[in-house]
VEXDREN-2710 file (C-alpha; in Angstrom, 1 decimal):
% VEXDREN-2710
k/r/px/py/pz
1/MET/0.0/0.0/0.0
2/GLU/1.7/3.1/-1.3
3/THR/0.1/5.5/1.3
4/ILE/1.5/3.5/4.3
5/THR/5.0/3.1/2.7
6/ASN/5.1/6.8/2.3
7/SER/4.2/7.3/6.0
8/ARG/6.5/7.3/9.0
9/PHE/5.5/6.2/12.5
10/PHE/7.2/7.5/15.7
11/SER/6.5/7.2/19.4
12/SER/7.6/9.1/22.4
13/GLU/8.4/7.2/25.6
14/ALA/4.9/8.1/26.9
15/GLY/3.2/6.4/23.9
16/MET/5.5/3.3/23.5
17/HIS/3.2/1.0/25.6
18/PHE/0.6/1.0/22.9
19/ALA/2.6/2.2/19.8
20/GLU/4.5/-1.1/19.5
21/LYS/1.4/-3.2/19.4
22/THR/-0.3/-0.8/17.0
23/VAL/2.5/-0.8/14.4
24/GLU/2.8/-4.5/14.7
25/LYS/-0.8/-4.8/13.6
26/LEU/-0.1/-2.4/10.7
27/GLN/3.0/-4.4/9.8
28/VAL/5.2/-1.3/9.7
29/PRO/8.3/-0.4/11.7
30/LEU/8.6/2.4/14.3
31/SER/11.1/5.0/13.1
32/GLN/13.6/6.5/15.5
33/LEU/13.6/9.9/17.1
34/THR/15.8/11.6/19.7
35/VAL/14.3/13.1/22.9
36/LYS/16.5/14.3/25.7
37/LYS/16.5/16.9/28.5
38/PHE/19.2/19.5/29.0
39/SER/20.5/20.2/32.6
40/CYS/18.5/23.4/32.6
41/GLY/15.2/21.5/32.1
42/GLU/14.7/22.2/28.4
43/PHE/13.7/19.4/26.0
44/TYR/15.6/18.7/22.8
45/VAL/13.8/16.7/20.1
46/LYS/15.0/15.5/16.7
47/TYR/13.7/13.0/14.1
48/ASN/16.4/10.7/12.9
49/GLU/15.4/10.6/9.2
50/SER/14.0/12.9/6.5
51/LEU/10.3/13.7/6.9
52/ARG/10.0/15.8/3.7
53/GLY/6.7/15.0/1.9
54/ARG/5.9/12.2/4.4
55/ASP/2.7/11.5/6.4
56/VAL/3.9/11.5/10.0
57/PHE/2.1/9.6/12.8
58/LEU/3.2/10.3/16.3
59/PHE/2.1/8.1/19.2
60/HIS/2.0/9.9/22.5
61/THR/-0.3/10.2/25.6
62/ILE/-0.6/12.5/28.5
63/ARG/0.3/10.8/31.8
64/PRO/-0.6/11.8/35.4
65/GLY/2.2/13.4/37.2
66/THR/4.0/14.5/34.0
67/ILE/1.1/16.3/32.3
68/ASN/2.8/19.6/31.5
69/GLU/6.1/17.9/30.5
70/ASP/4.2/15.5/28.2
71/PHE/2.4/18.4/26.5
72/MET/5.6/20.5/26.1
73/GLN/7.3/17.5/24.5
74/LEU/4.4/17.0/22.2
75/PHE/4.5/20.7/21.1
76/LEU/8.2/20.4/20.3
77/LEU/7.7/17.1/18.4
78/CYS/4.9/18.7/16.3
79/ASP/7.0/21.7/15.6
80/ALA/10.1/19.7/14.6
81/ALA/8.0/17.7/12.1
82/ARG/6.5/20.9/10.7
83/GLN/9.9/22.4/10.3
84/SER/11.0/19.2/8.6
85/PHE/8.4/19.7/5.8
86/ALA/6.2/16.8/6.8
87/LYS/3.2/16.5/4.5
88/SER/0.8/15.8/7.4
89/ILE/1.2/15.4/11.1
90/THR/-1.2/13.1/12.9
91/ILE/-1.0/12.8/16.6
92/VAL/-2.3/9.5/18.1
93/LEU/-3.1/10.8/21.6
94/PRO/-5.4/8.4/23.5
95/HIS/-5.6/10.6/26.6
96/PHE/-6.0/14.3/26.0
97/GLY/-5.0/16.1/29.3
98/TYR/-6.8/19.2/30.6
99/SER/-10.0/17.8/29.0
100/ARG/-12.1/18.4/32.1
101/GLN/-11.2/22.1/32.0
102/ASP/-13.5/22.6/29.0
103/LYS/-15.7/25.5/30.3
104/ILE/-15.8/28.2/32.9
105/HIS/-17.4/26.8/36.1
106/VAL/-16.8/29.9/38.3
107/ALA/-15.7/33.5/37.6
108/ARG/-12.1/34.2/36.5
109/GLU/-11.3/30.6/35.4
110/GLY/-9.6/29.8/32.1
111/ILE/-10.7/27.2/29.5
112/SER/-7.4/25.2/29.5
113/ALA/-8.6/22.5/27.1
114/LYS/-9.1/25.1/24.4
115/LEU/-5.6/26.5/25.1
116/MET/-4.0/23.1/24.7
117/ALA/-5.9/22.6/21.5
118/ASP/-4.7/25.9/20.1
119/LEU/-1.1/25.2/21.1
120/LEU/-1.2/21.8/19.4
121/VAL/-2.5/23.2/16.1
122/LYS/-0.1/26.2/16.3
123/SER/2.8/23.6/16.8
124/GLY/1.9/22.0/13.5
125/MET/-0.6/19.2/14.2
126/THR/-2.9/18.6/11.2
127/HIS/-5.0/15.7/12.6
128/MET/-5.6/14.1/16.0
129/ILE/-6.8/10.6/16.9
130/THR/-7.9/10.4/20.5
131/LEU/-10.1/8.2/22.7
132/HIS/-13.3/9.2/24.6
133/LEU/-12.9/13.0/25.1
134/HIS/-14.4/14.1/28.4
135/SER/-16.9/16.2/26.5
136/ASP/-17.8/15.6/22.8
137/GLN/-17.8/19.4/22.1
138/THR/-14.1/19.6/22.9
139/GLN/-13.6/18.5/19.2
140/GLY/-14.8/22.0/18.3
141/PHE/-11.8/23.5/20.2
142/PHE/-9.5/22.3/17.4
143/ASP/-9.1/24.0/14.0
144/VAL/-8.0/20.7/12.5
145/PRO/-9.9/17.4/12.1
146/VAL/-10.2/15.3/15.3
147/ASP/-11.3/11.7/15.5
148/ASN/-12.8/11.3/18.9
149/VAL/-12.9/7.5/19.1
150/ASN/-15.7/5.9/21.0
151/THR/-14.3/3.0/23.0
152/GLN/-17.7/1.6/24.0
153/ASN/-17.8/-1.4/21.7
154/MET/-14.5/-2.7/23.1
155/PHE/-15.9/-2.7/26.6
156/VAL/-19.4/-3.9/25.6
157/GLU/-17.8/-7.0/23.9
158/TYR/-16.0/-7.8/27.1
159/PHE/-19.1/-7.6/29.3
160/LYS/-21.1/-9.6/26.8
161/ASN/-18.7/-12.5/27.4
162/ILE/-19.2/-12.1/31.1
163/GLN/-23.0/-12.1/30.7
164/GLN/-22.9/-15.5/28.9
165/THR/-22.4/-17.2/32.3
166/HIS/-25.0/-15.0/34.1
167/ASN/-28.7/-14.1/33.8
168/ILE/-28.6/-10.9/31.7
169/GLN/-31.3/-9.3/33.8
170/ASP/-29.1/-9.5/36.8
171/PHE/-27.0/-6.6/35.5
172/ILE/-27.6/-2.9/35.4
173/VAL/-25.4/-0.1/34.0
174/VAL/-24.8/2.8/36.4
175/SER/-23.6/6.3/35.5
176/PRO/-21.9/7.9/38.6
177/ASP/-23.2/11.3/37.5
178/ALA/-25.6/12.9/35.1
179/GLY/-22.8/14.1/32.9
180/GLY/-22.0/10.5/31.8
181/ALA/-25.6/9.5/31.4
182/LYS/-25.6/9.6/27.5
183/PHE/-22.6/7.3/27.3
184/ALA/-24.0/5.0/30.0
185/LYS/-27.4/4.8/28.2
186/SER/-25.8/3.8/25.0
187/PHE/-23.7/1.3/26.8
188/ALA/-26.8/-0.2/28.6
189/ASP/-28.7/-0.4/25.3
190/LYS/-26.0/-2.4/23.7
191/LEU/-25.8/-4.8/26.6
192/GLY/-29.6/-5.0/26.7
193/VAL/-29.9/-4.0/30.4
194/ASN/-31.4/-1.1/32.3
195/LEU/-29.7/2.2/33.4
196/ALA/-29.4/3.9/36.7
197/ILE/-28.0/7.4/37.4
198/MET/-26.4/8.7/40.5
199/HIS/-26.7/12.2/41.7
200/LYS/-23.6/13.8/43.2
201/SER/-22.5/17.1/44.5
202/ARG/-18.9/18.3/44.4
203/PRO/-18.2/20.7/47.3
204/LYS/-14.6/21.0/46.3
205/HIS/-12.1/19.6/43.7
206/ASN/-11.5/15.9/43.8
207/HIS/-14.3/15.4/46.4
208/ALA/-17.8/14.1/45.7
209/GLU/-20.8/13.2/47.7
210/ILE/-23.6/10.9/46.4
211/SER/-27.1/11.9/47.5
212/GLU/-29.5/9.9/45.3
213/VAL/-29.8/7.0/42.9
214/VAL/-32.3/7.2/40.1
215/GLY/-33.2/3.7/38.9
216/ASP/-34.0/0.3/40.5
217/ILE/-30.7/-1.3/41.5
218/LYS/-32.0/-3.6/44.2
219/GLY/-30.6/-7.1/43.8
220/LYS/-28.6/-6.1/40.6
221/THR/-25.0/-6.5/39.7
222/CYS/-23.9/-3.0/38.8
223/ILE/-21.5/-2.0/36.1
224/PHE/-20.2/1.6/36.6
225/VAL/-19.2/3.2/33.3
226/ASP/-17.3/6.5/33.0
227/ASP/-14.7/8.2/30.8
228/MET/-12.0/8.4/33.5
229/ILE/-11.0/7.6/37.0
230/ASP/-8.8/10.2/38.7
231/THR/-8.5/10.1/42.5
232/ALA/-11.4/7.5/42.6
233/GLY/-13.1/9.4/45.4
234/THR/-16.4/9.7/43.4
235/ILE/-16.5/6.1/42.2
236/CYS/-15.7/4.6/45.7
237/ALA/-18.3/6.8/47.3
238/ALA/-20.7/5.7/44.6
239/LYS/-20.0/2.0/45.3
240/ASP/-20.7/2.5/49.0
241/ALA/-24.0/4.1/48.1
242/LEU/-25.0/1.2/45.9
243/GLN/-24.8/-1.2/48.8
244/LYS/-27.1/1.1/50.8
245/TYR/-29.7/1.0/48.0
246/GLY/-29.6/-2.9/47.9
247/ALA/-27.3/-3.7/45.0
248/ASN/-25.3/-6.9/44.9
249/LYS/-21.9/-6.8/46.5
250/ASP/-20.2/-7.6/43.2
251/VAL/-19.7/-4.3/41.4
252/TYR/-17.8/-3.9/38.1
253/LEU/-16.0/-0.6/37.2
254/CYS/-15.4/0.3/33.6
255/ALA/-13.5/3.4/32.4
256/THR/-11.4/4.4/29.4
257/HIS/-8.8/6.5/31.1
258/ALA/-7.1/5.1/34.2
259/ILE/-5.5/8.3/35.6
260/PHE/-5.3/6.9/39.1
261/SER/-3.7/9.9/40.8
262/GLY/-3.1/10.6/44.5
263/PRO/-4.8/8.0/46.7
264/ALA/-6.7/6.4/43.8
265/VAL/-4.9/3.0/43.9
266/GLU/-5.3/2.6/47.6
267/ARG/-9.0/3.6/47.5
268/LEU/-9.7/1.2/44.6
269/ASN/-7.9/-1.7/46.3
270/ASN/-9.8/-1.1/49.5
271/ALA/-13.1/-0.8/47.6
272/HIS/-12.9/-4.4/46.4
273/PHE/-14.5/-4.1/43.0
274/LYS/-15.2/-7.3/41.2
275/GLU/-13.2/-6.1/38.3
276/ILE/-11.8/-2.8/37.1
277/VAL/-11.9/-2.8/33.3
278/ILE/-9.8/-0.1/31.7
279/SER/-8.1/0.7/28.4
280/ASP/-4.3/1.2/27.9
281/SER/-4.7/4.9/27.0
282/ILE/-2.4/5.6/30.0
283/PRO/0.4/3.3/31.2
284/LEU/-0.3/1.9/34.7
285/LYS/2.4/2.7/37.2
286/LYS/1.0/0.8/40.2
287/GLU/-0.6/-2.6/40.6
288/VAL/-4.4/-2.4/41.0
289/ASN/-6.3/-5.4/42.3
290/ASN/-8.6/-7.1/39.8
291/ALA/-7.6/-4.8/37.0
292/VAL/-8.4/-5.9/33.4
293/ILE/-6.6/-3.9/30.7
294/LEU/-8.1/-3.9/27.2
295/SER/-5.8/-2.8/24.5
296/ALA/-7.0/-0.2/22.0
297/SER/-4.2/-1.1/19.6
298/THR/-6.3/-3.0/17.1
299/LEU/-8.9/-0.2/17.0
300/LEU/-6.2/2.4/16.5
301/ALA/-4.4/0.4/13.8
302/ASN/-7.7/0.1/11.9
303/ILE/-8.3/3.8/12.2
304/ILE/-4.9/4.7/10.9
305/ARG/-5.3/2.3/8.0
306/ASN/-8.6/3.8/7.0
307/THR/-7.2/7.3/7.4
308/LEU/-4.5/6.5/4.9
309/ASP/-6.9/4.7/2.6
310/GLN/-9.3/7.7/2.8
311/LYS/-12.1/5.4/4.1
312/SER/-14.7/6.0/6.8
313/VAL/-13.4/5.9/10.4
314/SER/-16.7/6.1/12.2
315/GLU/-17.8/2.7/10.9
316/LEU/-15.0/1.2/13.1
317/PHE/-16.7/2.2/16.3
END
C-alpha cells in the first residue's frame, strides 16, 4: 500500500506501551527519534530521518504526574515535524490532558482544554486521533480534524462475554453522575440492560458526595461506566451508596482512562471491585487489584489504516 509506505511512525516514551502493538498490527516499523533533556530542564527533540513529503504519525499520551512535560514534549515534536516539511502530522493521543477544563465553572477561570488545542494546532498538528474525550464538544476547540474514538464497543464486547455465564437481567449499568448518562445509556442499550444514574454534589475539587440513585438497582449486579478515574473518590463513594440501596456486593467498574492519581490505587484496592476494566490509554504505574486492561491497539491500527486509505473511520466504532 503506497500510502502506508510513504508514512513514518514515531513514538515518544509516553506512547510506547501502545505504539509497538499498533504498528505490529499495521506491519510497519517504528522509526527513531531523539528526545533528551538539558540540565536546565529544556527538552531537545529530533527526528532521525527525513520527513519531507511524508505523512507522519506520532504516538503519545498525557500521563498523570508529568502532564505539563508531556504536553511540552508534544508541542516540540509537532514543531520539529512541521519544520522538517512533513506532508501531514497526525497525533495519536489516546488521553488528552486538561480535557475536564472545558468551560468556565466559576468566575475568573480559564478554559485550559481550548488553550491546549490551540497550542497543538499552532505547533503543526494537522489531525488528531484520541479516545473518549471528556466532552464531545471539545472537538470544536481544534481548528483541524479530530477523530474522537468511542471505546464503547471494546468494553461492551468484554461484558457480553461475562454475561454469557449469568442471567442478563441480573445486570444494570450505572452512571456515577448525570454528565456521563448519555454514554452510559448507549452502553446499557448495547448490553440489553437497564440504566441507573447517581446524583452527586462536588463541594470541592476531587471530592464528591452521592445523595441519590435514580433507577432500580436492588438485587442487581452493577457496572459503573465513566470516561476516566482520577482520584477514585467519586466512584468509591458511589460504590458504597449502591450497597445502601440494595445492590449486589459484586460491582464492576469500567473506564477508558485510568488516571489513578493521588490516593486512587489505595482507594480502589480497599473498595474491592469485582473487576476494574480499563483501556491502555495511560500506562499503569502501580498494581491495581482485579484490573483488566483492554488494548486499543487494534482499533487504533484500523483507524490509521482507514485514514491512509481515505475510508470512513466512524464505521469502526
